[in-house]
C-alpha positions, 0 to 999 in steps of 0.5 A: 147175357149169352151165357156171359162166358164168351170164348176166343178165335185166333187174331193177328195182323202184321202188315197184311191180311192172312189166314192161320190156325187158331191158338185154341185147342179146337179145330182150325179157325180163320184168323187175321194179323193186326195191321198195327205195327207193335212199335207204334207209339200209343195214342189217346183211346178212340171213343168208339160208338160201341164202347159206351152204353146207348143213351136210351137205356142209360137209366136202366143200364149200370154199365154207364157208371164210372167205378172208382179207379181201384187196383185189384188184389195182388197176384202174389199166390205161388203157382202151387196155391192156384186152383179152380177158384182163383185161376183158370186152367188153359190147355194148349193145342199141344196139351201144355197146361198153364194156370192164369190167376184170376182178379175178381172185379169187386167194384162193379155196378149193377142195373139190378141190385144183387140180393146176395153177396157176390162170389169171386168165382162161378159156381163150381169154380172156373172151367178149363179153357182150350186155348194156347197161352205162349209160355213167355206171356204167362207172367203178363196175363190175368183173367178179370172176372165180372160176376153176373150179379146172380152168382150164376157165372160171369165174364172172364176177360183175359187182359194184361196183369196189374192193370186198373179196373176203371169201369165195370158193370152189368146193366138191367138189360144184360149189357156188360162193360169192362174198362182197364187201364195201365198204371202209367195211363199209356195202355187201355182195354175196353170191352163191351157187350151190347144187348139193346136191339136198336143199339145193336143195329146201329153198332152193326151199321157202324162197324160192318161193311156188310151190314145190309146183308146182316140186318133185316130190312126193317132194322136198316132205318137207323141213322145217321150212323157214324163209323170209327175212323178205320185205318184198316178192317177185315172180315174174319167171317160175315159176323166177325170183324178185325180192325185197326183205328187211325190212332193205332188202336186195334180191335174186334167186333162180333155180331151174335145173332140167329133165330134161336139166340139172343142178339148181341154186339161184342166189342173189344179194343186194346192199345199200349201193349206189345204186339204179341200180347195184344194178339193173344188177348184178342185171339182169346176173345174170338175163341170164346165167342166161337165156343159159346 
C-alpha cells in the first residue's frame, strides 16, 4: 500500500493559477490556488470515478462496503495529555510545533480479515510530520487513522474535526477508501487509493489531460472513459493534478508510478468547509505523497 502513510505538497487556488512555497518544512514545492470561491454554497458531492472501487475487484475489495455511520471518540483530551500514541506532532517551516489529536477509525472493513486486535496507532506511535498547520486552524483539524489491518502502520488522513466516518476500509488488493461527512451533511471528504492496474489506467485517463504521456501504449486501450465535469484543472507536475468540479467541489489526483514502485492512483475531494481549511487539508495530502 505504498507504505500507507502518504505525505503533502502545497495546494491553493484563488481565481487564478499560481506558484507558491509549500506549507511543509522541506524544500519549496510547486503549488496551485483553488479556483473555487470559498463563499460558494456547497452542492451535492460529485460521484467521481476514482471515489468508488472498481467493480472487477469489488468481491475482494472491502473498501466498497458501507460502514455504519458512527461518530468517532470525542477529542476532549487536554493538550498536556497528548502524546505520540494519540496525536501527531506537526513541525512548521518556522519550527513551530503543534499536536493534532488522532481519531482511530474503529469500524473499517478489511478484504483480508485481521488476525489480531488492531491498534489505534502505528508501531512506535505517530512520527512527527514536517508541515505547517496555521495557528487559527488547530482546533478545527484532526488526523483520522486507518490501521492497515496488520498493525504495521496505516493511513493518516488530515480532516475536519468532529466529522462522521461513513465508509472506511482496506481491500485485499491494497486499495484504501475513507469517506467523511459533517454532522449537518453539508460537508464531505472522500479519499481513495486505487491499486488495481486496469482501474489505475482508467483513473489516469479520466483525470489527467496528459495521460498519453503517462501510460504505456499497451495500457491506453481502455474505454470509453468518462471524466468528471471539470470547471478547471491544473497540473502541479506531470503526475499531480489539482481541480475544481462544476459543483464547486475541489480535489486532487496523484498518479504514483515508476519502474521500482507499486503503481497507485490517489484521489481526494472536499467540499463544504472554509476555503483556508480546505487548502491546508489538500496541501497536507500533497506533501505526504512527496515525502513518501
